[in-house]
N, C-alpha and C positions, 0 to 999 in steps of 0.2 A: 503493499499500500504506500501510495505517495501522496503528500498533501501540498495544497497551494497555499503559500503564506499568507495571500489575500483573501482566502476562502473564510467563509463563516459557518458556524453550527449554532443553529436555534438563536441567531443574532450575535453571538459571541466570536471573536477571533478564533479560528480553528486551532491555532498553535497555543493559544492561552488557555484552551480548555485540556488540550492534550497535556500541556505541562502541568496544570493542576490535578488532573486525574491520577498522573504518574505518582503523586505524593499520596493518593487516597484509594487504596484497592477497596476499601470499603468507606461509604458515604452516606449521608443523608443530606436533605435540603439544606439544612443549616451549615453544612460543611461546604456545599457550592455557594451559597450566599456569602460567607467568609472569604473563600478562596478567591471569588470572581468579583467581590465588592457590588453584589447586585441584590435584587428584591427576591423575596419568597415566590412571587409569582413567575419571575424569569427563570429563577432555578428550577421550579417545577416543569416549565416547559423544556428546558434543556434535558432534564432527567427523562421526561417523556420521549424526547427524540432519541437519546441515547438507548432507551428501551426498545423503540420501534425499529432502530438500526440492529438490534440483538447485540449491542456491546455491553449491556449491562442487565442485571436481572435482581427482582427483589429477593432479598435473603429469607424471608418469612419471619423476621424479627423487627418489630417495631417499623420504622420508616427507613431501614438501612437497606442500600443497594449494594452489588459488588460488580467488579469488572469481569466480562465473561471471556473466553478464549477469543472469540472474534474481535472483543474490545482490546485484548492485549496486542493484536496487530494494529490498531489505532494508535495505542500508546507508544509503540515501536517506531510508527511511521516516521518519516524524515520529510523535510521540505528542500533538502539540499538539492543542488543541480546534480544531474548524472555523471559519474566518473567512468573513466576508460578503464579497461582491464590493467593495464600498465599501473595507472594510479591505485588501483584496487589493491594490487600486489605489494607496493610500495607501503600503503597504509596497513596492510597486514603483517607485514615484515616490522613496522615500527610497534604495533600492538605487541607483538612477541617480544621484540626489546624492552618494552615497557614492563611486560610481565617479568622478565628476567631481572629487571631493575629493582621492581617492587619487592620481590622475593629476597633480594640482596640487603636493600635498603630497610625493610621493614620485617626482619625474621622472626620478631616476636608479636606480630599482629595478631590480634585476637580473632580475626577471621583469615583463614588461610586459602590463597588461591590455588585450587587443585588442578584446574585444567581449562583450555579454551577450545572451541570448537567453531568451525565456519560452515555456514550453510546457506541457503537462498541462491540468489542468481550467480554467485561468485563460482558455485560447483556446475553451471552451464557453460556453454560455449558462446554467450552472448558477449559481443565486443565491448559492450558499455553496460554500467550496473547503476541501478538507482542509489544503492549505498553498499557498504560493507557490512553484512550481518554476522556478528561474533556472538555465539554464546559463551556464558561465563559460570563455571562451576566453583563455588566456594564450600568451606567447611568451617564451622564454628569450633574453636579451640576449647574445648570443656575442661573445666578444673576449678579448684577451690578459690583460685584468685581471678576468675574471670571478671568478676564485677570491678575489681581493681583495675584489670587490664583494659576493661571498656572505659572507665574513666580516664585512664592515661591516654587511650587512643583518641579520645575527644579532643584532649589537650594538644596533642601531636597534630590532629587533622586541622585544628584551628590555626596553629602554628605554621602550617604549610598552605595556608590560604583557603581552607576549605569550610564551609559554613553549612551548618543544618539549619532550615528555614521552618520547620514544624516539629510538633512532638513526634509524629511518626518517622521523620527523617532522622531524627536524634536517635530514637530508638535503632535505627537501621544503620546509623553513622558508619560503623567499621565496614560493612559491605558496601556502601555507597561510596566510601573513598576510595575502595579498590577499583570501582567503576570509573570514577573521577580521574584516577591515574592512569587507567588504560585508554580512556577516550581521549584526554588530553584536549578536551573542547573542541574536537573535530567532528563538524557536523555530518561529515560522509560516513561516519563509523556509527553503526546502531549496535548498541549492546544490549543483550537478552540474557535472561536468567537461565540456567541449563533445564530448570523444570519447565520453562515455557518451551523450549526445544523439544522436550520429550512430549508435552502435551499436543504440540503441532504435529508430531510424528513425521517430519520431514527428513531428508538425507542429510547428513553432516559429515564432517571429517575433522578430527580431533587434531590440532596443530601445536598444542603446548600441553605439557602436563605429565600426570601420573600414567595414563592408559592411552597411548596414541592408537587410534582405531578410525574405521570407517563405518557408516551406516547407511544402507541402501534403503 
C-alpha cells in the first residue's frame, strides 16, 4: 500500500491519521480526539471510516477498537517516492550495518535484536520498489533487574536524542529505539514487527541474525 501525502481520510490528513494510529494499537473515541485535536463527532466519523475499510474492529469491551491485519498494512504504508533496485540494495546494506552497530554499541540493551527479514517487492524482479520492507524480530531480556535496565534504557535513549511522546511509547521505548536506530529516519525504509510478517504469511528472506533462512 502506498499513500499520497496530500490525501485525506475522513477529513484528516492521511499521514497524520497513520502516525497517530501507529501509537495506538487499541483506541477509543477519546484517544482519537486527543491525538488529532478534534471533536468527538469527527473522531466518531473517522472510526466509522476505518471500520468500513476493514482497518479496525470493535474489541467487545466498552468503546475500545483495535487495528486489524488489513489496518497494519495502512500503518506500514509509506508516502515516499519509489526507489530503484540499486537504491533498495544500498538501503538494505545500510540497515544490516546499523544492526551490527547497534549490537556492538548496546550489548546490554533490555531488548535484544535477534533477526531481520526482507519481504515484499524486494523479493520480486521489479526494477523499482515502493519502499524497502524489513521485518524486525526482538526478544525481551528477562531478569530480576529488567525494570532497572528499562529505566536506564530510557535515559540512554533520551541522551541519544530519542523521545517517547505517549505513555504507550514510553512502555515500548526499548523496542521503538531499536526501530529508530535501524530506520535512521529514512522514509524509504518500512520496518515491521516479525509478528506482522507471520500474520501476513508472505515469503521472506532472513538477512541478519540467529537463523538465516528463506520462507516461500
